[in-house]
SEZALO-586274 format. One line per 4 residues: number of its first residue (from 1); their letters; for each residue x, y, z of N, C-alpha, C. Coordinates in steps of 0.001 Angstrom, whole numbers. Layout:
SEZALO-586274
NUM = a = X,Y,Z,X,Y,Z,X,Y,Z  ...;
end
This chain:
SEZALO-586274
1 = iasl = 90693,104425,105530,91675,104309,104780,92937,105171,105382  94201,104554,105494,95384,105355,105943,96196,105472,104911  96695,107166,104787,97627,107446,103937,98862,108325,104745  99695,108630,103683,100778,109810,104271,100376,110910,103662;
5 = hdic = 100405,112079,104348,100310,113426,103703,101275,114164,104386  101963,114855,103303,102909,115969,103731,102510,117261,104261  101126,117513,104375,100975,118653,105106,100708,118274,106543  100539,116889,106844,100597,116504,108286,101925,116088,108817;
9 = lkpg = 102796,115425,107883,104205,115042,108538,105059,115117,107174  106395,115130,107719,107377,115363,107326,107832,113955,106521  107968,114167,105079,108457,112592,104718,109443,111972,105275  109312,110642,105577,110614,109978,106226,111405,109457,105080;
13 = srde = 112212,108377,105666,113214,107768,104637,112323,106499,104025  112839,106091,103104,112125,104898,102520,111592,103927,103286  112495,103561,104166,112209,102647,105371,111248,102919,106205  111446,104334,106853,110500,104690,107571,109111,104905,107039;
17 = ntra = 108916,105304,106038,107675,105347,105046,107048,103776,105055  107759,102871,104758,107434,101580,104301,106873,101203,105813  107713,101524,106908,107251,100795,108205,106014,101381,108808  105697,102815,108148,104698,103213,108666,103430,102761,108230;
21 = lina = 103360,102576,106794,102349,101928,106145,101965,100408,106444  103007,99626,106713,102932,98106,107050,102332,98389,108643  102851,99311,109555,102275,99206,110835,100798,99578,111024  100392,100674,109990,99212,101036,109880,98227,99748,109531;
25 = mdnk = 98614,98854,108752,97762,97857,108235,97463,97029,109538  98143,97098,110669,97937,96087,111818,96624,97034,112728  96334,97994,112362,95303,98989,113070,93938,98387,112588  93140,98102,113448,91608,97156,113022,90842,98258,112282;
29 = yvdi = 90996,99609,112275,90323,100545,111492,90793,100672,110229  92088,99971,109830,92410,100494,108532,92230,99369,107684  91375,99574,106421,91187,98595,105432,91882,98880,104121  92172,100021,104015,92720,100544,102628,93944,101367,103062;
33 = ighp = 95024,101325,101941,96190,102026,102018,96046,103159,100946  95665,104270,101298,95592,105275,100389,96710,105986,99691  96483,106038,98376,97558,106714,97425,98910,106357,98012  99630,105239,97852,101012,104885,98303,101860,105173,97186;
37 = gnpa = 101523,105616,96116,102514,105891,94966,102884,107458,95016  102431,108178,96248,102975,109562,96254,104582,109723,96368  105010,110150,95363,106352,110342,95182,107318,111045,96303  106394,111853,97131,106968,112437,98184,107359,111478,99321;
41 = fkid = 106789,110265,99488,106894,109526,100504,107350,108150,99742  108651,108001,99571,109088,106726,98779,109076,105592,99785  108619,104453,99050,108189,103246,99901,108966,102012,99341  109259,100879,99867,109419,99817,99271,108128,99156,98731;
45 = idav = 107864,99161,97599,106751,98786,96856,106475,97415,96981  107438,96450,96968,107132,94831,97058,106867,94774,98586  107468,95362,99559,107199,95229,100892,105869,95741,101336  105244,96624,100794,104046,97115,101103,102901,96257,100516;
49 = vkaa = 103208,95981,99232,102016,95364,98602,102011,93784,98923  103221,93218,99474,103094,91881,100002,102381,92003,101391  102742,92857,102156,102140,93066,103452,100432,93268,103413  100213,93934,102360,98705,94206,102161,98187,93061,101806;
53 = kqkn = 98736,92172,100904,98331,90687,100602,98228,89911,101903  99182,89961,102600,99295,89026,103843,98117,89486,104745  98067,90823,105214,97034,91532,106056,95673,91693,105586  95310,91566,104229,94030,91518,103692,93609,92884,103738;
57 = vlie = 94600,93795,103341,94381,95297,103276,94303,95658,101951  93402,96513,101391,93439,97074,100009,94351,98119,99661  94746,98054,98500,95698,99270,98163,95041,100148,97060  94928,101318,97255,94159,102191,96405,95087,102914,95399;
61 = inns = 94432,102845,93955,94941,103621,93071,94105,104753,92705  94670,105810,93093,93994,107245,93210,94084,108035,91949  92913,108448,91505,92881,109194,90321,93291,110637,90590  93179,111216,91663,93768,112571,91992,95174,112642,92083;
65 = sfvt = 95841,111399,92097,97206,111427,92206,98055,111856,90846  97054,111873,89826,97571,112075,88667,97048,113349,87861  96036,113990,88624,95331,115190,87866,95705,116557,88748  95508,116400,90121,95535,117540,90846,96516,117608,91928;
69 = srig = 96824,116371,92604,97799,116390,93655,98713,115224,93683  99854,115326,94334,100759,114190,94177,101088,113828,92642  101434,114971,91981,101920,114709,90646,103239,114030,90684  103434,113420,89527,104666,112473,89566,104458,111098,90106;
73 = sydn = 103137,110626,90450,102770,109471,91058,102630,108186,89819  102391,108656,88676,102253,107549,87831,102890,106298,87788  104334,106488,87523,105260,105332,87703,105209,104480,88847  105075,105089,90174,104936,104526,91039,103583,103732,91330;
77 = clki = 102545,104349,90950,101316,103867,90944,101239,102477,89807  101770,102616,88829,101753,101537,87828,102623,100247,88401  103781,100639,89044,104586,99558,89780,103875,98863,90730  103089,99844,91658,102136,99296,92536,101112,98240,92098;
81 = aqka = 100476,98801,91057,99507,97764,90470,100033,96457,89739  101181,96610,89221,101888,95459,88711,102020,94571,89799  102675,94953,90779,102921,94184,91935,101745,93702,92624  100775,94247,92546,99322,93937,93265,99110,92420,92357;
85 = kefg = 99050,92732,91170,98813,91738,90280,99636,90239,90501  100941,90713,90508,101965,89654,90830,101695,89035,92125  101471,89686,93292,101415,89073,94652,99969,88487,95006  98933,88946,94170,97513,88779,94390,96901,89657,95232;
89 = aqiv = 97668,90859,95654,96656,91832,96352,95745,92640,95886  94824,92572,96695,93538,93410,96012,93588,94985,96165  92713,95799,95323,93105,97067,95198,91474,97537,95176  91599,98879,95497,90298,99765,94927,90664,100868,94132;
93 = igsd = 89946,101512,93510,90108,102460,92651,89401,103731,93344  89916,104908,93479,89408,106102,94240,89614,107270,93328  88408,108196,93417,88760,109458,92796,89231,110515,93790  89240,110332,94793,89811,111268,95931,89314,112642,95940;
97 = ahic = 88016,112722,95329,87501,113960,95126,87365,115033,96441  87869,116031,96127,87753,116950,97388,86969,118037,96875  86252,117945,95704,85323,118814,95113,84327,118196,94281  83136,118454,94169,81844,117545,93711,82242,117425,92313;
101 = fsig = 83045,118339,91533,83100,118017,89884,83926,116696,89683  84768,116357,90777,85782,115284,90467,85406,113827,91077  84084,113860,91434,83572,112676,92186,83283,111653,91068  83744,110391,90939,83445,109367,90200,84529,109419,88859;
105 = efek = 85429,110194,88903,86453,110562,87881,87506,109547,88205  87593,108505,87297,88703,107454,87446,89545,107042,86102  89441,108157,85140,89889,107862,83692,91417,107500,83773  92011,108098,84596,93791,107969,84729,93990,106709,85489;
109 = adhi = 93350,106517,86763,93320,105301,87575,92934,104153,86658  91973,104155,85980,91533,102888,85060,92676,102470,84113  93252,103742,83341,94368,103524,82667,95482,102756,83143  96045,102931,84473,96713,102270,85118,96501,100882,85264;
113 = ikea = 95192,100381,85952,94754,99336,85859,94840,98352,84750  94504,98913,83675,94519,98342,82323,95919,98115,81977  96584,99103,82177,98166,98709,81729,98864,97751,82392  98598,97559,83729,99090,96679,84604,98292,95213,84341;
117 = gied = 97160,95152,83709,96456,93855,83443,95906,93418,84564  95357,94288,85416,94497,93701,86645,93080,93477,86198  92531,92430,86602,91346,91891,86367,90476,92339,87091  89381,92370,86772,88188,93011,87708,87910,92444,88892;
121 = dmim = 88149,91149,88999,87969,90439,90378,89014,90988,91321  90045,91543,91094,91002,92049,91849,90710,93336,92386  89667,93971,91778,89324,95330,92275,88010,95270,93120  88084,95725,94383,87043,95437,95300,85828,96224,95104;
125 = ntsp = 85972,97517,94620,84959,98317,94464,84212,98488,93147  84642,97330,92436,83652,97273,91095,82535,96773,91118  82289,96174,92282,81062,95264,92513,80544,95475,94156  79514,96017,94065,78978,96144,95695,79011,94960,96523;
129 = erfk = 78583,93659,95900,78616,92394,96683,80108,92039,96734  81041,92243,95960,82389,91951,96217,82838,92780,97412  82581,94045,97599,83120,94876,98612,82432,94468,99822  81097,94164,99698,80465,93835,100970,81017,92430,101529;
133 = kylh = 81306,91483,100834,81818,90264,100915,83377,90627,101920  83962,91517,101231,85292,91817,101615,85350,92350,103119  84104,93283,103445,84096,93904,104734,83422,92700,105582  82551,91765,105184,81977,90924,106097,83077,89861,106451;
137 = dkgk = 83960,89488,105602,85089,88359,105830,86062,89207,106909  85877,90512,106985,86931,91085,107851,86146,91424,109259  84918,90753,109198,84138,91196,110427,83399,92499,110473  83394,93204,109611,82908,94613,109487,81535,94802,109032;
141 = lldv = 80764,93490,108539,79525,93651,108234,78752,92505,109143  77465,92567,109520,76891,91696,110182,76430,90760,109220  75843,91118,107900,75119,90053,106988,75316,90734,105759  75724,89632,104829,75882,89832,103392,74741,88996,102653;
145 = e = 73965,89836,101807,72918,88985,100851,72899,89340,99637;
end
């Protein structure tokens, strides 16, 4: 998972942040762009979601963005989810739990998914088989049964 974190880097311009995420997608170890709706890192949502679709990289809708960190992400995440649906990009839902009590909490992220009209087959981590196939197709699993 590749993400931009303001504890590590100073937010850049919209173009710089967009380029950083799109360039990260070319790294063979990056399969997911994490919490791209962070309002501290403005991005060109269309460009990032289109690149994710083209490069077969998943976009994360992250529950923590609405609860503890990255407050103000809701509108961006909704736009990202809507664009994912429009462009056919695949997503994952994450809790981004940094404490055991938050593991598996997806209520707010699930609300975004429903509001955007995203179908279950676009969400890679709602089915172990679907996620394994995704990894297999990227050459990251030896066998899928």
